[in-house]
C-alpha positions in Angstrom: 41.2 -66.5 98.4 39.8 -69.9 97.5 36.2 -68.7 98.1 36.8 -65.7 95.9 38.1 -67.9 93.0 35.2 -70.3 93.5 32.8 -67.3 93.3 34.4 -66.1 90.1 34.1 -69.5 88.5 30.5 -70.0 89.6 29.4 -66.5 88.5 31.1 -66.9 85.1 29.6 -70.3 84.5 26.0 -69.6 85.6 25.2 -66.0 86.4 27.3 -64.2 83.9 27.4 -66.8 81.2 28.9 -65.3 78.0 26.5 -67.0 75.7 23.2 -66.8 77.7 23.7 -63.5 79.6 25.9 -61.4 77.3 25.0 -63.2 74.0 28.6 -63.5 72.9 29.6 -66.1 70.4 26.0 -66.7 69.4 26.8 -67.3 65.7 28.9 -70.3 66.6 26.5 -71.3 69.4 23.7 -71.6 66.9 25.6 -73.1 64.0 27.5 -75.8 65.8 24.7 -77.0 68.1 23.1 -79.5 65.8 24.7 -82.5 67.5 25.8 -82.9 71.1 29.1 -84.6 70.2 30.2 -81.7 68.0 29.0 -79.1 70.5 30.9 -80.9 73.3 34.1 -80.9 71.3 33.8 -77.2 70.5 33.0 -76.4 74.1 36.1 -78.2 75.3 38.1 -76.3 72.7 36.7 -72.9 73.8 37.3 -73.8 77.5 40.9 -74.7 76.7 41.5 -71.5 74.7 39.9 -69.3 77.4 41.8 -70.9 80.2 45.1 -70.3 78.5 44.6 -67.0 76.7 42.9 -64.9 79.5 45.7 -65.2 82.0 48.4 -64.7 79.3 46.5 -61.6 78.1 46.4 -60.5 81.7 50.2 -60.7 81.9 50.7 -58.9 78.6 48.2 -56.1 79.6 49.7 -55.6 83.1 53.3 -55.8 82.2 53.4 -54.1 78.8 50.2 -52.2 77.9 48.6 -50.7 81.0 49.5 -47.1 82.1 52.8 -47.1 83.9 53.7 -50.7 83.0 56.9 -49.6 81.3 58.3 -47.7 84.3 61.3 -49.9 84.3 62.3 -48.6 80.9 61.8 -45.0 82.0 58.6 -44.7 79.9 56.2 -44.2 82.8 54.0 -41.8 80.8 53.6 -44.3 77.9 50.0 -45.8 77.7 49.7 -48.6 75.2 46.2 -49.7 76.2 44.9 -48.9 72.7 46.9 -51.9 71.5 45.0 -54.4 73.7 42.7 -55.5 70.9 45.6 -56.4 68.6 47.6 -58.0 71.3 44.7 -60.1 72.7 43.6 -61.3 69.2 47.2 -62.2 68.4 47.5 -64.4 71.5 44.1 -66.0 70.8 45.0 -66.6 67.1 48.3 -68.3 68.1 46.5 -70.7 70.5 43.7 -71.5 68.1 46.3 -72.3 65.4 48.1 -74.7 67.8 44.7 -76.3 68.8 43.8 -76.8 65.2 47.1 -78.6 64.5 46.6 -80.8 67.6 43.0 -81.7 66.6 44.0 -82.4 63.0 46.7 -84.8 64.1 45.0 -86.6 67.0 41.2 -86.0 66.6 40.7 -85.7 62.8 37.0 -86.5 63.0 36.3 -83.7 65.4 38.4 -81.3 63.4 36.4 -82.2 60.3 33.1 -81.9 62.1 33.9 -78.4 63.4 35.0 -77.3 59.9 35.4 -73.6 59.5 34.2 -72.8 63.0 37.4 -74.0 64.6 39.7 -71.3 62.9 36.9 -68.8 63.4 37.4 -69.1 67.2 40.1 -66.5 66.6 37.5 -63.9 66.0 34.8 -65.4 68.3 33.5 -62.5 70.4 33.1 -64.7 73.4 36.8 -65.5 73.6 37.9 -61.9 73.0 35.1 -60.7 75.4 36.5 -62.8 78.2 39.9 -61.0 78.0 38.2 -57.6 77.8 36.1 -58.4 80.8 39.2 -59.4 82.6 40.7 -56.0 82.0 37.5 -54.2 82.9 37.2 -56.0 86.2 40.9 -55.5 87.0 41.5 -59.2 87.8 44.9 -60.4 88.9 46.7 -63.3 87.4 45.1 -66.0 89.6 41.6 -64.5 89.2 42.1 -64.4 85.5 42.8 -68.1 85.4 39.6 -68.8 87.3 37.6 -66.4 85.1 39.1 -67.9 81.9 38.2 -71.4 82.9 34.8 -70.4 84.2 33.8 -68.3 81.2 34.9 -71.1 78.8 33.2 -73.8 80.8 30.0 -71.7 81.0 30.0 -71.2 77.2 30.6 -75.0 76.8 27.8 -75.9 79.2 25.4 -73.6 77.3 26.1 -75.0 73.9 26.0 -78.6 75.1 22.6 -78.0 76.8 21.3 -76.3 73.7 22.5 -79.1 71.4 20.9 -81.8 73.6 17.6 -79.9 73.4 17.8 -79.4 69.7 18.4 -83.1 69.2 15.2 -83.8 71.0 13.3 -81.2 69.1 14.1 -83.0 65.9 11.6 -85.7 67.1 9.0 -83.1 68.2 6.3 -81.4 66.2 7.4 -77.8 66.1 4.9 -75.4 64.5 5.9 -74.3 61.0 6.4 -70.7 61.9 8.9 -71.6 64.7 11.0 -74.2 62.9 14.7 -73.5 62.6 16.0 -70.2 64.2 12.6 -69.4 65.7 12.5 -72.3 68.2 16.3 -72.0 68.6 16.0 -68.5 70.0 13.0 -69.4 72.2 15.0 -72.3 73.7 18.0 -70.0 74.2 15.8 -67.4 76.0 14.4 -70.1 78.3 17.9 -71.4 79.1 19.0 -67.8 79.8 16.1 -67.3 82.2 17.0 -70.5 84.0 20.6 -69.4 84.5 19.6 -65.9 85.6 17.5 -67.5 88.3 20.7 -68.5 90.1 21.6 -64.9 90.7 20.5 -64.9 94.3 23.0 -67.7 95.3 25.9 -66.4 97.3 29.0 -68.1 98.7 
């Protein structure tokens, strides 16, 4: 079991990275990667939200929404899977709101630096995507905890690496036609190739 969980974490951090493999959350990934400090703060926030919301959404899906989940009420034919988007986003929104209040009280500088991108974590496709992948792959509760942490940590690693490279690029001579988003997408592509190269590693 421990090996399976380690494999899930490893694959979700490196091989199936939400930002670099599935290109989820790229709008935030590009916008908040100007400075390593800000990118790190957002990465920690995403990891925290993922680690908490994916297993909670797992419980909600399995106990309330999946086919046959309401057998104990005599509603075995009721299938509420169509409500998973609303339910998952509701859980994510609640945790993002709590996180925003905590940062505002204890880390006001980070909260100010993240600006509008912190409340926008509610609709960040990387965060919702992790819960949807959890359903698609039929993960149990423990597996969903590992996947939530791994997917969040993978996204955080990607944005911190990207931010550190962008900080160095400010001191480099980038051709006029590639400045801004051009060089940003090239760097993202190179990072993605590096992560994909780990696909052959097996536990």
